[in-house]
N, C-alpha and C positions, 0 to 999 in steps of 0.2 A: 581425783582431787589434786589441786596444785601442791607442789612441794615448796618449802621455804628454806632459805638459808638466813640465819640470824647472826649478825656480827655484834656482839655485846660483851664488853663495851667497845665503842670506838676509841682507839688509843691515841695518845699524843695530841689531845686537844684539851681546851680548858672547859671543864664541866662534864656532864654525864649524858650520853646519847647511845643509841644503837641503830643499826641498819637492818632492814628486812628486804631480802631479795625473793621475789616470787617467780618460781621456775615453771615452764611449760613441760609437756611430755617429752620434748626433744632435748631437754636440758638447757634451753635458752631462757632468756629473761622476759617475763611478762610485765613485771612492774618492780619498782624499787621505792622504798620509803625511808626517810631519815627521821627517826623519833628522838625528840628531846624529852627526856624523862624526868627532869627536875622542874620544880616550880618555885618562883620567887614572886612576892606580892607587894613590891615597894609602892606601886601606884595607889594601893589602898591604905597601908599603914602610915603613910605620911599625912593623911588627912587630919586636920586639926592642929598640926605643928606650925610654928611660925616660919615665914618664908626665909628669914635669915639663917635658919638651920639647914635649908635644903641642900646647898652644895656639900656640906660635910656629911649629911645623912645619905644623900644619893651616891656619894663616893663609895659607900659601904656595899653597893650593889656588887662590886667586883674588887678582888685584890690584885688582879693583873693589870687592869686599866682604870684605876680609880680617878686618875687625872682627867681622863676623857669625860667622866660624869661630872667632875668638878667644873669643867669648862662649860659644858652644855647647860648644867643647872645654874651656874653663875650667870650665863648669858640670858637664861629665862628670867632670872631674878633681876638682872639689869633692866630687862624690858618691863617688868613690874614696877621697878623704881622710876622708869622713864628718865634715866640719867645718861649722860655721856661719860664714858670711862676716861679718866686721865690718860694721856698718851703713854706715859711711862708705865702705868699699870697694865695697859693693853699689851705693850711690848714684853713685859715680864710674863704675862699669861702666855704669850706666844712661845717664849723660851721654854717654859715648863711643858707646854703641849708638845713641842718638838722633841723634848727630852723623853716624853712618854712614847711618842712614835718610835724613837730610836730603841729604847729598852724593850718595848713590846715586839717590834719587828725583829730585833736580834733574838729574842726568845723563840719566836715562831720559826725563823729561818734556821738558826743554828741548832737549837735544842729539840725542836719538834719535827722539822721537815728534812734537815740535812742528813740524818741517818739513812733515809730512803735514797738520797742522791749520792752520798759518799760510799755507803755500804751496799747499796743495790736494793731494788724493790723485792727481789727474790731471795735476799740474804737471810741468814738464820735469825728468826724473830727474837730469840733470846739475847742476841747481840745487837740487833737493829734498834738502838736507843742511844741515849747520851753517854752511857757508860762504854758501850762499844765504840762510840766515836772517840772518846777520850783515849781508849786503848790503841785504836788503829790510826787515828788522825789527830794527835794531840795538839798540833799547831792550829787546826781549824777550831777545835773545842776551846782552846785558850782565846782565840780571837772572838768567839761568841761570848765568852764570859766577860772579857774586857769591854766589848762594845756595849753589852747590856749594862755593865757596871757604870759606864760613862753616862748613860741616860739616867740611871737610878741615882747616881751621885749628884747630878744637877738638880733633880727633884728634891733630894735631901738638902742640898745647899740652899735652895730657894724656900722650900716649905717646911724644913725642920725635921722631916722624916721621909723615908722612901715610899711608904705605903700609907694611903689615906691622909695626906697632908691637908690641913685646914686653912692653908694660906690663901687660896683663891676664894673670894667672898663676893656677895652681891655688891656691885659698885666698883669692883677692882680687885686689889690684893691688900692684905692687911699689914704688909711690911715692905719697905723699899729695899733695893739692893745697895750694898756698899762696895767700896773699891776692893776690899780684901776678898770678898766672895766672888766678885766679878773676875778678878785675876785668877782665882783658884779654878774657876770653870775654864777660862781661856787656856790655862796650862795643859788641860787634858785634850784639847781639840786636835793637835797634830797626830797623836796616836790614833784617835778615832777615825780621822780622815784616812790615814794610811791603811788601817784594817779594812775599811769599807772598799777602798780602791782595789786592794789585792783580792778581796772576796769577789768583787765583780769580775775581775780578770779570770779567776778560777771558774766561776759559775758560767760565764759565757763560753768558756772552752769545753765545758762538759755537756752543753745543750744538745750536741749531736748524738749523744748516747740515749736521749729520751724523746726521740722523734715520735715513737708510738704513743707515749703518754701525752705529749703535746697535742697530738691529733685527736685524742679521745677524752682528755680531762676537761669536761664541760666546755667543749669547743663548739659553740653554736651562737647564733645571733640573739642578742638581747639589747635592751636599752641600757644606758649607763647614767648614773646620777652622782653628783657631788657638788662641792663648792668651788668656785673660781673667783679670781679678783675681778674688779670692774672691767679690766681690759683682757680678761679671759685666761690669765695665768693660774698656775697651781696655787691652791689655797687650802688652809686647814683650820683657821680660827674664825674668820669672818667672811665677808664677801657675799656673792650671790649664788643661789641654787640653780644649777643647770642640769637639764636632761637632754641627752643626745640619743640618736638611734644607732643601730649596729654598723652603720656606714660613716658615723662621725657627724652627721647632720644635726645641728642644734634644733631640737623640737620646742624647748621652752628655755628661756633665759630670764635672769633677773626675777625669779619667783620670790615674792615677798615671804618672809619666814612665817608670818601668821596665816598665809594662804596655802601652806603645804598640804592641808587636808583636801583641797580642791583637786589635787593631783595624785595623792597617795591614799588608797583605801587599805583596810586590814581585814583579811579573812581568817577563819580558824578551821582546823581539821580535828577529827576525833582521835588521831593517833599520835599527837604531839602537843606539848605545851607552847611550842614556838609558833607565834602568829605568822601569817603570810601577807606581808605588805605587797601591794601591786599598784601598777600605774592605772589610775581610774579610767582615763579615756579609752583604754583597750580592754578593760574588764578583767575579771579573775577566771582562770589563771593565765590568760593570754598576756596580761600586762607584766611580763617578767622583766626585771632589770637587775643590774649588779651595782654594788658600791664597793668602796675600799681602794687599795693601791692600784689595781688594774683599771678601775673606773676613773680614778683621779688622773692617771697619766693619759688616759684616752680622751678625756673631755677638756684637758688644759692645753693651751697652745705651747707653753714652755714652763720651766721651773723658775727662770730668772736668776739662777746662780751658775757660774761657768762650768764647774765640773759636772754637776748634775745634768745640765743641758747637753754637754758633750756626750754623756752616757745615754741620754734620752734619744739622741740621734741613732746610736747603735741599737737601742731597744726597738725603735720604730722600723729600722731596716731589717732586723732579725725576727721580730714578733709580728710585724704588720701594723697597720694603722687604720682603724683601731685594732688593737690586739683582741682576739676572740677567745683564745684558750686560757682557761683558768690556771693551767700550769704556770703561766707567766705572771701570776700574782707574786711568785717568789722573786722574779727579776724586778718587778715594779717595787717590791718592798725594799730591795737594796738601793734602788734609785732614790726612794724617799729618805732612807737613812742618810745617804750622801748629801742630799739637799738639806736635810735637817741639821747636819753638822755645819754646813756652810752658812745656813741662816742664823744659827746660834752665834757663830763667830761674828757675823755682820751686825746682829742686834746688840751684842755686847759692846761693839764699838760706836754705837749711836751716842751722840753727845748728851742726850737727856736720860740715858738708861739708869743713872743714879739719882734722878729726881725723886724727892721725897713725897711729892703729891701723887699718890697712887690709888686713891679711893674716893668715890662720891657716895652720897647718902640720900635716903628719903623715898618711901613708897608712894606711887602716884597712879598706878593702873591696877585694875582687877584681874587682868589676864596678860600672860606673857609667854613668849615662845623663844627658846634658845636653840640654835642649830650650829653645830661645829663638826669638824671631822675627827673621828676617833681613828686609831690605827686600822681598825677593821672596816671603817666607812662612815657614812653620814649618821650623825646622832642627833635625835630630836627630843627635846624636853618641852612639854606644853603644860603650863600651870594656870590654875584659877584660884584666887584668894578672896577672902572677905576683906574688902578695902578698909573697913573700919578697924579691924583687929590685926590685919596682916597675916591671918592664919590660912593655911592651905585648905581648899575645899575640894579640889579635883586635880588629877594629874594624868597625863598620857605620855608614855615613853615609846618611841620607835627606835629600836636599837639596830646598829649596823648589821649584826648577824641576822636579824629578822629580815632586813631588806634583801639579803641574799638567800632566803629560805627556798624560794621557788627555784632559783638557779642551782642550789645545792641538791635538791631533790631530783631535778632533771639531770644534773651532772652525774650522780651516782648511777642512774639508769644507763646513761651513755657509756660510762666506764664499764659497768657490768656487762652490757651487751657486747662490748668490744673484747673484754678479757676473760669473763667468767664462763666456764664450761661446766654445767651442772653434772655431767657424766664423768668428768675427770678433773675433780676440784683440787686446786693447790692453794697453799697459804699465800703465795705471792699474788694470785688473782684477787683474793679478798683484801690483801694489803693495798692494792691499787684502788679499790673501792673506798677504803678509808683515806687513802692519800689525797683523793680529789677533795674530800672534806677539809683536809689539813691545808690545802692551798688557800682556802678562805680564812684560815685561822679563826674559827668560830669561837666566840666567847659566850657560852651558854648560860653562865650565871647572870650575865647582864640581860639576856634577851628573853627570858621566859616570864610572861605576864599574862593575865587573863582579864576579860571584861565580864563583870557579873560573877555568877557562881561557877566554880570549877566543876566539870563533869566528874561524877563519882559512881563507882561500881563496887559494891561490897558483896562478897559471897560468904555464906556460912556453910562449912562442909563438915561432915562427920569424920571419924578416924579412918574410914575406908575410902574417903574421897567423894562420897555422895553429897549432893547439894541439899541442904536443909531449908535454906532461905536465901533471898538476895534482895538488895536494894539498889535501884539505879536512879541517878539524877543526871539529866542531859545538860 
């Protein structure tokens, strides 16, 4: 009989999950599975609610990246309204979304993953956390706190609160920016820029110590997907959907948002609540692709801001182009933080950023799709409404973490095959299996949804453990 190793829970991620490793008789790896053990049902309980509530309701999917759902939901509602967003409203949405990128990436890099990098993959697990980081590397811990606060404070300045702001609404935003709040944001930019640049310098210098991890952390060929601008540059809020192959060749460009389902299918497995999106032309599970920071820097020609583009050149020289190893999600995350700081500064200096015309009104369509980039990758909200009442009839959400599900499962197997010895097991081996999941920074609260009835298995057992009855529902 095969032996199993269970890692439960997977630590330093957002949400609840476990990993099962199946060993053969020689102590090697036969299989590996990433189980997402929580369930959320937003696609069902929003039915019957008015479309105008959707951004605020959908933001409640997650307390880590509520702004991401605000953006995708608002864009789906924009499509239902069939309106053109006022330019100032679109720019303000961009600032908030970039602030979300910065605060979320800072949380992932400094709080969740840097203990592995600074303290070591094999270090004492009781200290390999944010508290150990504060004790041994207080300057890095402080930088992480300050950088995350920068993003959170911008969200609060624009939306009134840091978590679940209701400021982004169908048709735009519900309040313009004034000069005082603009200047308050601008004053914080120099510190954020300095922190990001010195973090990049430190991180690049330490990459030589992680060559084994770089080689084995989900380092394989996949497709990559994300948004780019009309001329192929990095994008996060609007733009066109692009899919490239593992060599960087563009396979599909300018995919219309409402046609996403022609390219992306969704499969399910009985061991996880997280669906498995896949590239339809290649089928399941061969149609494996990745989204998020690594995918975005691979599919885009450039950032179009000077500091980020200079760092992008270093990235492509050091990581390859396209970069294959998921370890480099960390590096790509830092590039996006730097670009975000630069773009916020640029947008704040736009002449119309204080314009008071920031919202359009009126429902005109029965179906709408919103696609934007969340910190973890491409986020799709697809809604159908009763056009007469404006009430929701149906929704489908494809979440960034879901897009990466096939890659995460394949990645833990690759890491386990490289590092795990079932006959001489160490904690550091298992930490590396967890760490490859952390490179994706999965947001499991966002990503667990089901079509139809949930599978159910109830067992009734007596005091001695004997089964009296059971009920199963597939």
